[in-house]
C-alpha positions as CSV (number, residue, x, y, z in Angstrom):
1,M,-0.2,0.3,0.1
2,A,1.4,3.3,-0.6
3,W,2.3,6.2,1.7
4,M,-0.5,8.3,1.1
5,D,-3.0,5.7,1.2
6,I,-2.1,4.8,4.8
7,G,-2.2,8.1,5.4
8,S,-5.4,8.8,4.4
9,G,-6.9,6.0,6.1
10,A,-5.0,7.3,8.6
11,F,-6.7,10.6,8.4
12,L,-10.1,8.9,8.1
13,Y,-10.3,6.9,11.6
14,L,-8.7,10.0,13.2
15,N,-11.2,12.5,11.4
16,F,-13.9,10.2,13.0
17,L,-12.6,10.3,16.2
18,R,-12.1,13.8,16.2
19,H,-16.0,14.0,16.2
20,L,-16.7,11.1,18.3
21,I,-14.8,13.0,20.6
22,S,-16.4,16.8,19.8
23,H,-19.4,15.2,20.0
24,R,-18.6,13.8,23.9
25,L,-17.0,16.9,25.0
26,A,-20.4,19.3,23.9
27,A,-22.1,16.4,26.5
28,G,-19.7,17.3,28.9
29,S,-18.6,13.6,29.5
30,T,-15.0,13.0,28.7
31,R,-12.6,15.7,30.1
32,G,-9.5,14.5,31.3
33,L,-10.6,16.1,34.9
34,Y,-9.6,14.2,38.3
35,S,-10.1,15.0,41.4
36,E,-7.7,16.5,43.8
37,E,-7.3,12.0,45.4
38,G,-6.6,11.3,41.9
39,K,-9.4,9.5,40.8
40,Q,-10.6,9.7,37.8
41,M,-14.0,12.2,37.3
42,P,-17.5,9.6,35.8
43,G,-17.8,9.8,32.5
44,T,-14.4,9.3,31.0
45,R,-14.5,5.7,30.5
46,N,-16.1,4.8,27.3
47,I,-14.8,7.1,25.3
48,V,-11.3,5.7,26.8
49,R,-12.4,2.2,25.4
50,I,-13.5,3.4,21.8
51,S,-10.2,5.4,21.5
52,I,-8.6,2.1,22.4
53,V,-10.2,0.2,19.9
54,L,-9.6,2.8,17.2
55,L,-6.3,2.9,18.2
56,I,-5.4,-0.7,17.7
57,T,-7.1,-0.7,14.4
58,L,-5.3,2.1,13.5
59,S,-2.1,0.7,14.7
60,S,-2.5,-2.4,12.6
61,V,-3.0,-1.2,9.4
62,L,0.3,1.1,10.3
63,A,2.4,-1.4,10.9
64,D,5.6,-0.3,9.7
65,H,4.9,3.2,9.9
66,V,5.5,5.3,13.4
67,L,2.7,8.1,14.8
68,S,4.0,11.6,15.3
69,K,2.3,14.7,16.0
70,G,-0.2,16.6,13.7
71,S,-2.6,20.0,13.9
72,S,-6.5,19.1,14.5
73,L,-6.9,16.3,16.9
74,K,-6.5,17.8,21.3
75,S,-8.0,16.4,25.0
76,T,-7.4,17.8,27.3
77,S,-6.2,17.5,30.7
78,I,-6.2,19.2,34.5
79,S,-4.2,18.8,37.1
80,Q,-3.1,20.5,40.3
81,K,1.1,20.6,41.5
82,G,2.5,17.4,42.6
83,S,0.5,14.9,40.1
84,G,3.5,14.6,37.3
85,A,1.9,16.3,34.7
86,I,4.5,18.9,34.1
87,G,7.5,16.3,34.7
88,R,6.9,14.8,31.2
89,L,8.7,18.2,29.7
90,Q,11.0,21.1,30.1
91,Q,9.1,23.4,33.0
92,E,8.8,26.6,31.7
93,D,9.6,29.9,34.1
94,V,6.2,31.6,35.7
95,I,5.9,35.1,34.7
96,H,4.0,37.4,37.6
97,I,1.5,39.3,35.8
98,D,-1.1,42.0,36.7
99,D,-4.7,41.0,36.4
100,R,-6.3,43.2,33.7
101,G,-8.1,42.7,30.0
102,L,-6.1,41.7,27.2
103,T,-5.0,44.6,24.6
104,E,-6.4,44.5,21.0
105,R,-3.2,42.7,20.3
106,E,-3.7,40.2,22.5
107,K,-7.2,39.4,21.6
108,A,-6.1,39.0,18.3
109,H,-3.4,36.7,19.4
110,S,-5.7,34.8,21.8
111,R,-8.4,34.2,19.2
112,L,-6.0,31.8,17.2
113,F,-5.7,29.0,20.6
114,Q,-9.1,29.4,21.2
115,H,-9.7,25.6,20.8
116,H,-7.0,24.8,23.6
117,G,-8.4,23.5,27.0
118,S,-11.8,23.0,28.2
119,Y,-12.2,25.1,31.4
120,D,-11.8,28.6,32.9
121,M,-8.8,28.2,34.5
122,R,-9.1,30.9,37.0
123,A,-12.2,29.2,37.9
124,L,-10.5,26.1,38.6
125,A,-8.6,27.7,40.6
126,K,-11.7,28.5,43.4
127,E,-12.9,25.0,43.6
128,L,-8.6,23.3,43.7
129,S,-5.8,24.4,45.6
130,G,-2.7,24.6,44.3
131,D,-1.0,25.6,41.2
132,I,-3.2,24.7,37.9
133,I,-1.9,23.3,35.3
134,V,-3.3,22.1,32.0
135,E,-2.1,20.3,29.5
136,D,-3.3,19.5,25.8
137,E,-2.2,16.6,23.5
138,E,-1.6,17.0,20.4
139,P,-2.9,14.8,17.5
140,L,-1.5,11.3,15.8
141,V,-0.4,11.5,12.6
142,A,0.8,9.0,10.0
143,V,4.7,8.8,9.3
144,Q,7.0,7.0,7.3
145,K,9.6,5.9,9.3
146,N,13.6,6.4,7.6
147,D,12.0,7.4,4.3
148,P,15.0,10.4,2.8
149,A,12.4,11.0,0.5
150,Q,9.5,11.9,3.0
151,I,12.0,13.8,4.9
152,Q,12.9,16.1,2.0
153,R,9.1,16.3,1.4
154,Y,8.8,17.7,4.6
155,I,11.7,20.3,4.3
156,V,9.7,21.6,0.8
157,F,6.9,21.6,2.1
158,T,7.4,23.9,5.6
159,T,9.7,26.3,3.4
160,C,7.0,27.0,0.9
161,N,4.6,27.4,4.1
162,A,5.9,29.7,5.9
163,D,5.5,33.2,5.5
164,V,9.1,33.9,7.2
165,I,12.4,32.2,8.1
166,V,14.5,33.2,10.9
167,V,17.2,32.4,13.1
168,G,16.8,34.8,15.7
169,R,17.5,35.0,20.2
170,L,14.5,35.4,22.1
171,K,14.6,38.2,24.3
172,S,11.4,38.2,26.3
173,K,8.0,37.0,26.9
174,S,4.7,37.7,28.0
175,P,1.9,35.0,28.9
176,Q,-1.6,35.7,28.7
177,F,-4.7,33.5,29.2
178,T,-6.9,33.4,26.5
179,E,-10.5,35.2,26.4
180,E,-12.7,32.1,27.6
181,G,-10.0,31.4,30.4
182,S,-8.9,27.9,29.3
183,F,-5.4,28.1,28.2
184,I,-2.6,30.9,27.9
185,F,-0.6,32.0,25.2
186,T,2.8,33.5,25.2
187,D,4.4,36.2,23.3
188,H,7.9,36.6,22.7
189,E,10.3,38.9,21.6
190,L,12.6,37.9,19.1
191,T,15.8,39.2,17.9
192,V,16.4,38.2,14.3
193,E,20.2,37.4,13.5
194,E,19.4,35.5,10.4
195,L,16.5,36.2,7.7
196,I,16.6,32.8,5.4
197,K,13.0,33.7,3.8
198,N,10.8,37.0,3.8
199,Y,7.8,38.3,2.1
200,P,6.6,40.9,0.0
201,N,6.4,44.2,2.4
202,S,8.0,43.1,5.1
203,S,10.1,45.4,7.0
204,I,12.2,42.6,9.0
205,Q,16.0,42.7,8.5
206,R,18.8,41.2,10.6
207,G,18.8,43.0,13.9
208,S,15.5,44.0,13.9
209,S,13.3,42.5,17.0
210,I,10.3,41.0,15.8
211,Q,6.9,39.3,17.6
212,V,6.4,35.5,18.1
213,T,3.2,34.3,19.4
214,R,2.5,30.5,20.2
215,E,0.4,28.2,22.4
216,G,1.4,27.2,26.2
217,G,3.0,29.4,29.0
218,A,3.7,29.7,32.7
219,L,1.9,32.7,34.6
220,E,1.2,34.3,38.3
221,M,-1.4,36.0,39.0
222,N,-3.3,37.2,42.4
223,G,-0.9,34.7,44.5
224,R,-2.1,31.6,42.4
225,V,0.5,29.9,39.7
226,Y,-1.1,28.5,36.3
227,R,0.7,26.3,33.5
228,A,-0.8,25.3,30.0
229,I,1.5,23.1,28.3
230,Q,1.0,21.8,24.9
231,R,2.5,18.4,24.8
232,G,5.5,17.7,22.4
233,F,6.1,21.8,22.5
234,N,8.7,22.5,25.3
235,P,8.9,26.3,26.1
236,F,11.2,28.7,24.3
237,V,13.8,29.9,26.7
238,V,14.9,33.6,26.5
239,G,18.1,33.8,25.7
240,N,18.2,30.7,23.7
241,R,18.9,31.0,19.7
242,Y,15.8,29.7,17.4
243,L,15.2,28.1,14.1
244,L,11.5,29.1,13.4
245,F,9.2,28.5,10.1
246,L,6.7,31.3,11.1
247,R,2.9,32.2,9.7
248,A,2.5,36.2,9.6
249,I,-0.5,37.4,11.6
250,P,-1.4,40.8,9.6
251,S,-3.6,42.3,12.0
252,T,-1.0,42.7,14.5
253,G,2.0,42.3,12.8
254,S,3.4,39.6,14.8
255,Y,3.9,36.0,13.6
256,L,2.9,32.6,15.0
257,A,5.1,29.7,15.6
258,Y,4.2,26.2,15.7
259,V,5.4,23.0,17.0
260,N,6.9,21.3,13.6
261,G,8.1,24.5,12.3
262,S,10.4,25.3,15.7
263,F,13.8,23.6,16.3
264,G,16.4,24.8,18.7
265,F,19.9,25.0,18.8
266,E,21.9,22.3,21.1
267,A,25.7,22.0,20.8
268,G,26.1,22.7,17.3
269,S,22.6,20.9,15.5
270,L,19.3,21.8,15.6
271,A,17.0,19.8,17.5
272,P,13.6,19.7,16.6
273,F,10.6,20.7,19.2
274,G,7.8,18.3,16.9
275,Q,8.2,14.4,16.1
276,F,8.5,14.8,12.5
277,P,11.2,14.9,10.8
278,P,11.7,11.2,12.8
279,E,15.6,11.9,13.0
280,E,18.5,12.7,15.8
281,P,19.2,16.6,15.7
282,K,20.1,17.8,12.5
283,D,23.7,18.8,11.5
284,T,23.2,23.3,11.5
285,A,24.9,23.9,7.9
286,R,23.5,21.2,6.0
287,F,19.7,21.6,6.9
288,L,20.1,25.1,6.5
289,A,21.6,24.6,3.1
290,E,18.8,23.1,2.6
291,I,16.0,25.3,3.6
292,N,18.2,28.1,1.6
293,S,18.2,25.8,-1.4
294,V,14.2,25.7,-1.6
295,V,14.1,29.0,-1.0
296,A,16.4,30.2,-3.8
297,A,14.8,27.1,-6.2
298,G,11.0,29.0,-5.9
299,N,9.5,26.3,-6.7
300,C,6.4,25.9,-4.4
301,S,3.4,25.3,-6.1
302,G,0.4,24.2,-4.2
303,S,2.1,26.4,-1.1
304,R,0.0,29.4,0.4
305,H,1.7,31.4,-1.3
C-alpha cells in the first residue's frame, strides 16, 4: 500500500475519532479531569475504550509506520501541582502578570488558540488548591520511518508554507490567558540574526525585533500559578537561539510559531521540537543549506503563497 493511501486511512480514522470526541465534549462527559484524590471523574471511560479500539485498528494498518504529532485532534487534561503533569516536559519559568484585560493585539493572538483547553483556569483555581496545570495533547499522524524522500518533502512543504523563516535569539516573553480563560498563550520578542525567507512588503531585516506568539505558558496572577502545556512543544527559553518557520498574523504584524516548524540550537546541532521528521538533531549547516536551496529555487507550487 502506498504511503499516501495509508496516510489517508489514518486521517479517516482520526477524523472519525475527532467527531466522536467533539460530540462527547459537547455533552461535557469526556474531560480529562481528576479530583484532588487522583480519581478519574465519571464519564471518561467509554470514550477511552472506544479510542483504544480505534488506535489498535489504526496500529494494524500502520504496521511499518510510526506515529507523530499533527494539528487537529486534541484532548485536554487538568491537574494540580505534584501530579507529575509537568515532569514529562521542560518546566517553563513562571512570569507574574497583572489581573487586567487583554489588549487588542493580545485578543487577536488569543483567538488563534481558542480551541485549546476546556475549562476556565481561574474558575478552577477557586475550587482547587495548588498550581493549576492544563495539558493539551496533540493528535497522531502517520509518517513513514527512515524515508529520506519523505523528509525532503517535509523540508519543501514546511519551507514553502512559511511566510518567514528566521534564526533569532529570544529577548523576552509575556504570557496571557486566552479570552475564554481555558488556556495560556505567550508572546515572545525575538531578535533576528539571520533572515532566510521573507514575504513581500515585510520590514524584517537582520537585527530587527519581531513578536512571535505560540500556545502554552506559565504565569502567576493574584498569588496563584497557572501552567498551560502543549505536549510535545517545549517552552522557548529567553536567551536561547532558534530556527523558526513562521506564519504572518497581518492584523497585528506578529508571527505564529508552531511545533513542527520550531528548532532549537543544541551543541552545534538543530533539535526539532516536533516528532517529525523522525531524526536525531540535524547538522546545522547542512539543514540551513537545504532550506536555503528550497527558497532559492522558488518552486512552491500548491503552497499557501
